[in-house]
C-alpha positions as CSV (number, residue, x, y, z in Angstrom):
1,M,0.0,0.0,0.0
2,D,1.4,3.4,-0.9
3,N,1.7,6.4,1.4
4,E,-0.4,8.8,-0.8
5,K,-3.2,10.7,0.8
6,N,-6.5,8.7,0.8
7,E,-9.4,11.0,-0.2
8,F,-11.6,7.9,-0.2
9,L,-11.4,7.2,3.5
10,S,-14.7,9.1,4.0
11,R,-16.3,6.7,1.4
12,G,-15.3,3.6,3.4
13,C,-12.2,2.7,1.3
14,S,-9.1,1.5,3.2
15,Y,-6.9,2.8,0.3
16,K,-7.3,4.8,-2.9
17,P,-8.9,2.7,-5.6
18,K,-7.0,1.9,-8.9
19,S,-8.7,2.2,-12.2
20,Y,-7.1,-0.9,-13.8
21,Q,-6.8,-3.3,-10.8
22,K,-9.3,-5.6,-9.0
23,N,-9.3,-3.4,-5.9
24,E,-9.4,-6.3,-3.6
25,N,-9.9,-5.6,0.1
26,L,-10.8,-2.0,-0.8
27,Y,-13.7,-2.2,1.7
28,S,-11.8,-4.3,4.4
29,H,-13.4,-3.3,7.7
30,S,-10.4,-1.3,8.7
31,C,-10.6,2.0,10.5
32,C,-13.0,3.6,8.0
33,K,-15.9,5.9,8.8
34,R,-19.4,4.3,8.9
35,N,-18.2,0.8,8.5
36,S,-20.9,-1.9,8.1
37,Y,-20.5,-5.5,9.3
38,N,-22.4,-8.5,8.0
39,W,-23.1,-10.4,11.2
40,L,-25.1,-13.1,9.3
41,E,-22.3,-13.9,7.0
42,S,-21.4,-17.2,8.7
43,I,-25.1,-18.4,8.8
44,S,-26.0,-20.6,5.7
45,L,-29.4,-20.1,4.2
46,P,-31.7,-22.9,2.9
47,K,-31.1,-24.0,-0.6
48,A,-34.7,-23.1,-1.6
49,Y,-34.2,-19.6,-0.3
50,K,-34.5,-16.8,-2.8
51,E,-31.7,-14.2,-2.4
52,F,-32.9,-10.7,-1.4
53,G,-32.8,-8.6,-4.5
54,Y,-31.6,-5.3,-3.0
55,A,-28.3,-4.0,-1.8
56,E,-27.1,-1.2,0.5
57,V,-24.6,1.1,-1.3
58,R,-22.5,3.8,0.5
59,F,-21.1,7.0,-0.8
60,K,-19.4,9.9,1.0
61,N,-19.6,10.2,4.8
62,S,-23.0,9.0,6.1
63,R,-24.8,8.9,2.8
64,K,-26.1,5.5,2.0
65,D,-29.0,4.3,-0.1
66,F,-30.7,1.0,-1.2
67,Y,-30.8,-0.2,-4.8
68,K,-32.5,-2.9,-6.8
69,L,-30.0,-5.5,-8.1
70,P,-30.2,-6.7,-11.8
71,D,-31.3,-10.3,-12.3
72,D,-28.4,-11.4,-14.5
73,S,-25.5,-10.5,-12.3
74,E,-23.9,-11.5,-9.0
75,F,-22.5,-9.0,-6.6
76,Y,-20.4,-9.1,-3.4
77,V,-19.7,-6.7,-0.5
78,G,-16.9,-4.3,-1.5
79,D,-17.8,-4.2,-5.2
80,I,-17.5,-0.7,-6.8
81,V,-20.8,-0.3,-8.7
82,A,-22.6,2.2,-10.9
83,V,-26.0,3.2,-9.7
84,E,-28.9,5.2,-10.9
85,A,-28.9,8.9,-9.8
86,S,-30.9,12.0,-10.6
87,P,-29.6,13.1,-13.0
88,G,-27.1,10.6,-14.6
89,H,-25.3,7.9,-12.6
90,D,-23.2,7.7,-9.4
91,I,-20.4,5.4,-8.1
92,G,-20.6,3.7,-4.7
93,I,-19.5,0.6,-2.8
94,V,-21.7,-2.3,-1.9
95,T,-21.8,-2.6,1.9
96,L,-24.7,-5.0,2.6
97,L,-26.4,-7.8,0.7
98,G,-29.0,-10.5,1.5
99,E,-30.7,-10.7,4.9
100,T,-28.6,-7.9,6.5
101,A,-29.7,-5.6,3.7
102,R,-33.3,-6.7,4.3
103,L,-33.1,-6.0,8.0
104,Q,-31.4,-2.6,7.4
105,M,-34.3,-1.6,5.1
106,R,-36.8,-2.7,7.7
107,K,-35.0,-0.7,10.4
108,K,-35.1,2.4,8.2
109,R,-38.8,1.7,7.3
110,I,-38.2,1.3,3.6
111,N,-40.7,-1.1,2.0
112,P,-39.5,-2.1,-1.5
113,E,-43.0,-3.2,-2.4
114,V,-44.4,0.2,-1.8
115,K,-41.5,2.6,-2.5
116,E,-39.9,2.7,-5.9
117,I,-36.2,1.9,-5.4
118,K,-33.5,3.1,-7.8
119,K,-31.6,0.6,-9.9
120,L,-28.0,-0.7,-9.5
121,Y,-26.7,-0.9,-13.1
122,R,-23.5,-2.8,-13.1
123,R,-20.0,-3.1,-11.7
124,A,-18.0,0.1,-12.4
125,R,-15.8,0.0,-15.5
126,P,-12.2,1.2,-15.4
127,S,-13.2,4.4,-17.2
128,D,-15.9,5.0,-14.5
129,I,-13.4,4.5,-11.7
130,E,-10.8,6.7,-13.4
131,K,-13.2,9.6,-13.7
132,W,-14.4,9.0,-10.2
133,I,-10.9,9.3,-8.8
134,S,-10.2,12.5,-10.8
135,I,-13.5,14.1,-9.5
136,V,-12.9,13.2,-5.9
137,A,-9.5,14.7,-6.1
138,T,-11.0,18.1,-6.8
139,E,-13.4,18.2,-3.8
140,L,-11.0,19.7,-1.3
141,L,-10.0,22.5,-3.6
142,S,-13.7,23.1,-4.4
143,V,-14.5,23.6,-0.8
144,S,-11.7,26.3,-0.5
145,K,-13.0,28.1,-3.6
146,T,-16.6,28.0,-2.3
147,K,-15.6,29.4,1.1
148,K,-13.9,32.3,-0.7
149,I,-16.9,33.0,-2.8
150,A,-19.3,32.8,0.2
151,G,-16.9,35.2,2.1
152,N,-17.0,37.7,-0.8
153,L,-20.8,37.6,-0.7
154,K,-20.7,38.2,3.1
155,L,-22.9,35.2,3.7
156,S,-23.2,34.1,7.4
157,M,-22.6,30.4,6.6
158,K,-19.8,27.9,7.0
159,V,-19.2,25.6,4.1
160,N,-18.1,22.2,5.5
161,D,-17.8,19.7,2.7
162,V,-18.7,19.0,-0.9
163,E,-19.6,15.7,-2.6
164,F,-19.4,15.5,-6.4
165,Q,-21.5,12.9,-8.3
166,A,-19.2,10.4,-10.0
167,D,-20.4,11.4,-13.5
168,G,-19.6,15.1,-12.8
169,T,-23.1,16.4,-13.4
170,K,-24.0,17.4,-9.8
171,A,-22.3,18.7,-6.7
172,T,-23.8,18.8,-3.2
173,F,-22.4,21.4,-0.8
174,Y,-22.9,20.9,2.9
175,Y,-23.0,23.9,5.2
176,T,-23.9,25.1,8.7
177,A,-25.6,28.3,9.6
178,E,-27.3,29.7,12.6
179,E,-29.8,31.7,10.6
180,R,-31.6,31.3,7.3
181,V,-29.2,32.1,4.3
182,D,-30.2,33.5,1.0
183,F,-27.7,31.6,-1.3
184,R,-29.3,32.2,-4.6
185,E,-26.5,34.3,-5.8
186,L,-24.0,31.8,-4.4
187,I,-25.6,28.9,-6.4
188,K,-25.4,31.0,-9.6
189,L,-21.7,31.7,-9.0
190,L,-20.9,28.1,-8.1
191,A,-22.7,26.8,-11.2
192,E,-20.5,29.1,-13.4
193,Q,-17.4,28.1,-11.5
194,F,-17.8,24.3,-11.6
195,S,-20.2,23.9,-14.5
196,V,-22.4,21.4,-12.6
197,R,-25.8,21.3,-11.1
198,I,-25.6,22.7,-7.5
199,E,-27.4,21.5,-4.5
200,M,-27.1,23.2,-1.0
201,R,-27.8,21.0,2.0
202,Q,-27.8,22.4,5.6
203,I,-26.4,20.2,8.4
204,G,-26.1,20.6,12.1
205,A,-23.0,21.0,14.2
206,R,-23.1,17.3,15.2
207,Q,-23.2,16.2,11.5
208,E,-20.3,18.5,10.8
209,A,-18.2,16.8,13.4
210,S,-19.3,13.5,12.1
211,N,-18.1,14.3,8.6
212,L,-14.8,15.8,9.7
213,G,-14.0,13.0,12.2
214,G,-11.5,13.2,15.0
215,I,-10.4,11.7,18.3
216,G,-12.5,12.3,21.4
217,T,-11.4,13.0,25.0
218,C,-11.7,9.3,25.7
219,G,-8.9,8.6,23.2
220,R,-11.2,6.8,20.7
221,E,-12.5,7.8,17.3
222,L,-15.6,10.0,17.5
223,C,-18.8,7.9,17.9
224,C,-20.6,10.1,15.4
225,S,-18.0,9.4,12.7
226,S,-17.6,5.6,13.4
227,W,-20.9,4.0,14.4
228,L,-23.5,6.5,15.7
229,Y,-26.2,7.2,13.2
230,D,-29.1,8.7,15.3
231,F,-28.4,12.0,17.0
232,K,-30.6,12.4,20.0
233,S,-30.8,15.7,21.9
234,V,-28.6,16.0,25.0
235,S,-29.7,18.5,27.7
236,T,-28.0,19.7,30.8
237,N,-30.5,17.7,32.8
238,T,-28.9,14.6,31.5
239,A,-25.6,15.6,33.1
240,R,-27.3,16.6,36.4
241,V,-29.1,13.3,36.7
242,Q,-25.7,11.6,36.5
243,Q,-24.3,13.9,39.2
244,L,-21.8,15.5,36.7
245,T,-20.5,19.0,37.2
246,I,-21.9,21.4,34.6
247,N,-18.6,22.3,33.0
248,P,-18.9,23.1,29.3
249,Q,-15.2,22.5,28.7
250,K,-15.5,18.9,29.9
251,L,-19.0,18.0,28.8
252,A,-18.8,19.6,25.3
253,G,-17.5,17.6,22.3
254,Q,-15.7,18.8,19.2
255,C,-19.0,20.1,17.8
256,S,-19.3,22.5,20.8
257,K,-22.5,20.6,21.8
258,L,-23.0,18.4,24.8
259,K,-21.4,15.0,24.2
260,C,-23.6,12.3,22.8
261,C,-22.1,9.7,25.2
262,L,-23.9,11.5,28.1
263,N,-27.0,9.7,26.9
264,Y,-25.5,6.2,27.1
265,E,-26.0,5.7,30.9
266,Y,-28.7,8.3,31.4
267,E,-31.6,5.7,31.6
268,V,-29.6,3.6,34.0
269,Y,-29.3,6.5,36.4
270,V,-32.9,7.5,36.0
271,D,-34.0,3.9,36.9
272,A,-31.6,3.8,39.8
273,L,-32.8,7.2,41.2
274,K,-36.3,5.9,41.5
275,D,-35.2,4.2,44.8
276,F,-33.7,7.5,46.1
277,P,-35.8,10.0,48.1
278,S,-35.9,13.6,46.9
279,S,-32.7,15.5,47.7
280,D,-34.9,18.5,48.6
281,I,-36.2,16.8,51.7
282,R,-34.5,18.0,54.9
283,L,-33.7,15.6,57.7
284,K,-34.8,16.7,61.1
285,T,-32.6,15.8,64.1
286,K,-32.3,17.1,67.6
287,K,-28.8,18.4,66.6
288,G,-30.4,20.4,63.8
289,L,-31.7,20.4,60.2
290,A,-29.6,18.5,57.6
291,F,-29.4,19.2,53.9
292,C,-28.5,16.9,51.1
293,Q,-25.2,17.9,49.5
294,K,-24.6,15.2,46.9
295,T,-25.7,11.7,45.9
296,D,-23.7,8.7,44.9
297,V,-26.0,6.7,42.7
298,I,-23.6,3.7,42.3
299,K,-22.9,3.2,46.0
300,K,-26.4,4.2,47.0
301,I,-25.2,6.8,49.5
302,M,-26.5,10.3,50.2
303,W,-24.3,12.9,51.7
304,Y,-25.8,15.3,54.3
305,S,-24.5,18.2,56.4
306,Y,-26.0,20.3,59.2
307,K,-27.3,23.8,58.5
308,D,-25.0,25.1,61.2
309,D,-22.1,22.9,60.3
310,P,-21.9,22.7,56.5
311,A,-18.2,21.5,56.6
312,N,-19.1,18.3,58.4
313,I,-20.5,16.1,55.6
314,L,-21.9,12.6,56.5
315,A,-22.5,9.7,54.2
316,I,-25.8,7.9,54.9
317,P,-27.1,4.8,53.0
318,V,-30.3,5.4,51.1
319,D,-32.3,2.9,53.2
320,K,-31.4,4.7,56.4
321,V,-32.3,8.0,54.8
322,K,-35.7,6.6,54.0
323,K,-36.1,5.4,57.6
324,I,-35.3,8.9,58.9
325,I,-37.8,10.5,56.6
326,Q,-40.4,8.0,57.5
327,D,-39.7,8.6,61.3
328,N,-39.8,12.4,60.7
329,S,-43.3,12.1,59.1
330,K,-44.5,10.3,62.3
331,G,-43.0,12.9,64.5
332,I,-40.0,10.8,65.6
333,I,-36.8,12.9,65.6
334,P,-33.4,11.1,65.9
335,E,-30.7,12.4,68.1
336,K,-28.1,13.0,65.4
337,L,-27.1,11.9,61.9
338,E,-23.7,10.5,63.1
339,D,-25.6,7.5,64.5
340,F,-26.6,6.5,60.9
341,S,-23.4,7.5,59.0
342,E,-21.1,4.8,57.8
343,I,-18.4,6.9,56.1
344,K,-17.2,10.3,56.7
345,E,-15.8,12.4,53.8
346,K,-12.1,12.4,53.9
347,K,-10.4,15.7,54.7
348,V,-6.9,16.6,53.7
349,E,-4.6,17.0,56.7
350,F,-2.0,19.8,56.1
351,E,-0.3,19.6,59.5
352,H,2.6,17.3,58.5
353,F,2.3,18.0,54.7
354,E,5.8,19.6,54.4
355,E,7.4,17.0,56.5
356,D,5.9,14.1,54.5
357,L,6.8,15.9,51.2
358,S,10.4,16.2,52.2
359,K,10.6,12.5,53.1
360,F,9.1,11.6,49.7
361,M,11.6,13.7,47.9
362,D,14.5,12.1,49.8
């Protein structure tokens, strides 16, 4: 494999395709964006089973679509194929066939018997691949030119990416904007510049991060650019439920929005907190009123401190907190919370800090 830049990584290719080679292992489940895995591959189907006549084909970034297979040809995952487009034709890579394609269509609620599906024409010819390679190579430069044109027009928009159709008849520009943008003049200038049909498509900040890719604070590839398809809204309440400090620098992802991974354990915390009493309830003791300072959902512990002594924080198990609340409702007031506490919050002792530090340095 050569060391040249791979502009096809965003299309799921582990290396840049060649026009006059077989392109084996082009789609090889390596570290490619939006990879698809056929988990039914090892399961043999009955001999009388009729093969599902549709395939999933992927293009740039998250764009995928389903196409009807011709009856007289046999296709495999990883094949570079020519498919029907509007107008003309496009080039993509077959990612799913058979039962996995059927299940994926069902998941996306696409019924081939009701909806008219576009056709998959054939395997791409060497001339198709050669033209495809040359067009893809111009996409990065086209983005730079478009940004310059949009800047000259003083449009409040950010051009993120562009995808040219493989036959060179259409270009789709992806942009983000906080307000509605009048890009009629921009489309006119772009059509003159590139001599193709122009389509503008607005995307959100999360989709922008998904297309660009990157490494998250966890050290792994961004979920949105590797496997996450559905972007669900994330609110600050999601962080509060998980007892996280509302710190935008730590909770925000590369899209400047709250991280999608905050939703992963949210429902677990919501279910666990059903066994916890409200943190707004004050505990009455003869020593004084106690307020809830924090909650440890995993250990099932609630931390309380007295109104007159906020520095003294006591850890009380949830079942004992419930017992105190129940007793308070009956008029029973315990002597003090220390009788129910199992752990006291550790406080840093500074008396012998310098002496211990000098010993450590020696």
